[in-house]
C-alpha positions in Angstrom: -24.3 45.6 -119.8 -27.1 44.6 -121.9 -26.7 47.4 -124.3 -23.4 46.5 -125.0 -24.1 42.7 -125.6 -26.6 43.7 -128.1 -24.3 46.1 -129.9 -21.9 43.6 -130.1 -24.0 40.6 -131.3 -24.3 37.1 -130.4 -22.1 34.3 -131.4 -23.4 32.2 -134.3 -21.9 28.9 -132.9 -20.2 28.0 -136.2 -16.2 27.9 -136.1 -15.0 30.6 -138.3 -18.4 32.4 -138.8 -18.6 35.8 -137.7 -20.3 37.0 -134.5 -23.3 38.6 -135.7 -26.5 40.3 -134.5 -28.8 43.4 -135.0 -27.5 46.8 -133.9 -29.1 48.6 -131.1 -28.7 52.0 -132.8 -30.7 52.2 -136.4 -28.2 53.0 -138.9 -25.1 52.6 -136.9 -22.7 50.2 -138.6 -22.4 46.7 -137.0 -19.2 45.3 -135.4 -18.4 42.1 -136.4 -16.0 39.6 -134.4 -14.7 36.1 -135.8 -13.6 33.2 -134.1 -10.4 31.7 -134.6 -10.3 29.4 -137.6 -9.2 25.8 -136.7 -5.5 25.4 -137.1 -4.4 22.7 -139.9 -1.9 20.0 -139.5 1.8 21.6 -138.8 0.4 25.0 -138.1 0.4 26.3 -134.5 3.3 25.8 -131.8 2.3 22.3 -131.2 2.3 21.4 -134.9 5.7 23.2 -135.5 7.3 21.5 -132.3 6.0 18.1 -133.6 7.4 18.5 -137.0 10.7 19.4 -135.4 10.8 16.4 -133.0 9.9 14.2 -136.1 12.8 15.6 -138.2 15.1 15.4 -135.5 14.2 11.8 -134.7 14.5 10.9 -138.3 18.1 12.3 -138.6 19.2 10.5 -135.5 18.0 7.4 -136.5 20.0 7.9 -140.0 23.1 8.5 -138.2 22.5 5.6 -135.9 21.8 3.3 -138.7 24.5 4.4 -140.9 27.1 3.8 -138.0 25.6 0.4 -137.4 25.8 -0.7 -141.0 29.1 0.5 -141.7 30.6 -3.1 -141.7 27.8 -4.2 -143.9 28.6 -1.5 -146.4 32.0 -2.6 -146.6 31.1 -6.1 -147.5 31.8 -7.5 -150.8 30.4 -10.2 -152.7 31.1 -10.4 -156.4 28.4 -13.0 -157.0 25.8 -10.5 -156.5 27.4 -7.7 -158.4 25.0 -5.0 -160.3 21.8 -6.4 -158.8 18.8 -4.3 -159.5 16.6 -3.5 -156.4 14.8 -6.4 -154.8 13.5 -7.1 -151.4 16.7 -8.5 -150.2 18.6 -5.4 -151.4 16.2 -2.6 -151.7 18.7 -0.1 -153.0 20.3 -2.9 -155.3 23.9 -3.7 -155.2 27.1 -2.1 -157.1 29.9 -3.4 -159.2 31.5 -5.1 -156.1 28.5 -6.8 -154.6 28.0 -4.4 -151.8 24.6 -3.5 -150.5 23.6 0.0 -151.5 21.4 0.7 -149.0 23.9 -0.1 -146.2 26.6 2.2 -148.3 23.9 5.1 -148.6 23.2 5.0 -144.7 26.9 4.8 -144.1 27.6 7.7 -146.5 24.9 9.6 -145.0 26.3 9.0 -141.3 29.5 10.2 -142.6 28.1 13.1 -144.1 26.3 14.2 -140.9 29.3 14.0 -139.0 31.3 16.1 -141.2 28.5 18.6 -141.6 27.8 18.9 -137.8 31.3 19.5 -136.9 31.7 22.1 -139.6 28.5 23.8 -139.0 29.3 24.2 -135.2 32.7 25.5 -135.8 31.2 27.9 -138.7 28.5 29.2 -136.2 31.1 29.9 -133.5 33.1 32.0 -135.7 30.1 33.7 -136.7 29.1 34.5 -133.1 32.4 35.8 -132.0 32.8 38.1 -135.2 29.4 39.5 -134.7 30.2 40.1 -131.0 33.5 41.8 -132.0 31.9 43.9 -134.8 28.7 45.1 -132.5 30.7 45.7 -129.2 34.2 46.5 -130.6 33.7 50.0 -132.0 33.3 51.3 -135.5 36.9 50.1 -136.5 36.3 46.7 -135.6 32.9 46.8 -137.1 34.2 48.1 -140.5 36.7 45.6 -140.5 34.5 42.5 -139.9 31.8 44.0 -142.4 34.6 44.0 -144.9 35.6 40.5 -144.2 31.9 39.2 -144.6 31.6 41.3 -147.8 34.8 39.6 -149.0 33.9 36.1 -148.2 30.2 36.5 -149.5 31.7 37.8 -152.8 33.5 34.6 -153.4 31.4 31.6 -154.6 31.2 29.1 -151.7 32.2 26.0 -153.8 35.3 27.7 -155.2 36.4 29.2 -151.9 35.5 25.6 -150.4 37.6 23.7 -152.9 40.6 26.1 -152.6 40.8 25.8 -148.9 40.1 21.9 -149.1 43.1 21.4 -151.4 45.3 23.5 -149.6 44.9 21.4 -146.5 45.4 18.0 -148.4 41.7 17.3 -148.9 40.1 14.6 -146.8 37.8 15.0 -143.8 39.8 17.8 -142.2 40.3 19.8 -145.2 36.5 19.7 -145.9 35.5 20.6 -142.4 37.8 23.4 -142.2 36.8 24.8 -145.8 32.9 24.6 -144.7 33.8 26.2 -141.3 35.6 29.1 -143.1 33.3 29.8 -145.7 29.8 29.6 -144.2 29.5 31.8 -141.2 28.8 35.3 -143.0 25.0 34.9 -143.3 24.6 34.2 -139.8 27.3 36.7 -138.6 25.0 39.5 -140.3 22.1 38.1 -138.4 23.7 38.2 -134.9 25.6 41.3 -135.5 22.2 43.0 -136.0 20.5 41.3 -133.1 23.5 42.6 -130.8 23.4 45.8 -132.0 19.5 46.1 -131.2 20.6 44.7 -127.7 23.4 47.3 -127.4 20.7 50.1 -127.7 18.6 48.7 -124.7 18.8 50.8 -121.5 19.9 48.0 -119.1 22.6 47.3 -121.4 23.9 50.8 -121.4 23.5 51.0 -117.6 25.5 47.8 -117.3 28.4 49.3 -119.1 28.1 52.7 -117.4 28.7 50.8 -114.1 31.8 49.2 -115.3 30.6 45.7 -116.2 33.4 43.9 -118.2 32.7 43.2 -122.0 33.2 39.3 -121.4 30.5 39.5 -118.5 28.3 41.5 -120.7 28.3 38.7 -123.6 28.0 36.0 -121.0 24.9 37.7 -119.4 23.2 39.7 -121.9 24.5 38.8 -125.4 24.2 35.0 -125.2 20.9 34.6 -123.8 19.3 37.4 -126.1 20.8 35.8 -129.5 20.7 32.2 -128.4 17.5 31.4 -130.6 18.6 32.9 -133.4 22.2 31.3 -133.1 20.4 27.7 -132.6 18.1 28.5 -135.8 21.3 29.5 -137.8 23.0 26.6 -136.6 20.4 24.2 -137.7 20.1 26.0 -141.0 23.9 25.6 -141.7 23.5 21.8 -141.5 22.0 21.3 -145.1 24.4 23.8 -146.7 27.4 21.9 -145.2 26.2 18.6 -146.3 25.6 19.5 -149.8 28.7 21.3 -150.2 30.7 18.3 -148.7 29.1 16.0 -151.1 29.6 18.3 -154.1 33.3 18.7 -153.6 33.6 15.1 -152.7 32.0 14.3 -156.0 34.4 16.6 -157.8 37.5 14.8 -156.0 38.6 17.5 -153.8 36.9 16.2 -150.6 36.8 12.9 -148.8 38.9 10.0 -150.0 37.5 7.3 -152.2 37.8 4.5 -149.1 35.3 6.3 -147.1 31.6 5.6 -147.7 30.5 9.4 -148.4 27.4 10.2 -150.6 30.0 12.2 -152.7 32.1 9.1 -153.1 29.1 6.9 -154.1 27.7 9.6 -156.6 31.1 9.9 -158.2 31.6 6.3 -158.5 28.2 5.6 -159.9 28.6 8.0 -162.9 30.7 5.5 -164.6 27.9 2.9 -164.4 24.9 4.9 -165.3 25.4 4.2 -169.2 25.4 0.5 -168.4 21.9 0.8 -167.1 22.7 0.7 -163.5 20.6 3.7 -162.6 19.9 2.7 -158.9 23.6 3.4 -158.0 23.2 7.1 -158.2 19.3 7.5 -157.9 18.7 6.2 -154.6 21.8 7.8 -152.7 20.8 11.1 -154.4 17.2 11.0 -153.1 18.5 9.9 -149.7 20.8 12.8 -149.6 17.9 15.2 -151.0 15.8 13.8 -148.2 18.1 14.3 -145.5 18.7 17.9 -146.5 14.9 18.5 -146.6 14.7 17.1 -143.0 17.4 19.5 -141.8 15.7 22.3 -143.6 12.3 21.4 -142.1 13.9 21.2 -138.6 15.4 24.7 -139.1 12.1 26.3 -140.6 10.1 25.0 -137.4 12.5 26.3 -135.2 12.6 29.6 -136.7 9.0 29.8 -137.0 8.7 28.8 -133.3 11.2 31.8 -132.1 9.3 34.5 -134.0 7.0 36.9 -132.2 4.0 36.1 -134.0 4.3 32.3 -133.2 5.1 33.0 -129.4 1.8 34.9 -129.1 -0.1 32.2 -130.7 
């Protein structure tokens, strides 16, 4: 035991420094070990979980604040029209004297609501088609793969505009359009996960003893793909919010009466030449910040479910 201890060396006592010592056998190479380096802020499971919780809390606060400030966002005061940012109005006011901070938060709340409904519907479509492709045989797999390639071959914004316009625009048209255009990437990921599960011995044994397909999906498929499904669902939110704002900005989305970010940015374009820069800058930055929060939340959740992070 003493010889093994000498061969392995003694700890240096300094974090990050190698374990070292003289080899017990002359000429034999020394095996060095390194102590784990200290994790930086945001690294490790605790750091990732803290980032995810912080992003989720911030998004909830944005949604709640926007819902509470909706009446304030619609209040007009022409005596305070086109005011630059001040302490009383941090984001300034528009041409009707409406507070831009309240309008921005209300618009973000509207975009969050549309994005959540559309992303949830799109993720359900992705899961159903992935399960059909993986468990339905070669013919079903070929058909679903062809549909995925077809949808991914058309630019999202073009297909989204066509679907929204065909359904009469508005919130319903936007949500249906987003749901029908954002599922292919997640469907591919879930299909690969289900195919991997399908090759497992316990899954083959369950099918051999006559377990129905619906029960297989409920007892094996759903628990297996749930982490990837939740991560994909969260990562769909920023795409849904950005595309909702994009088509609303182009005039194919929500109606001008709704305080959506796309409506705010579209209306602000006519006042930028007059020097009212705050009408577009602050709502645009708020939209960017919200999207980055969703992206941070999704990235943290994805890192938490990877095998490398699970073992840390």
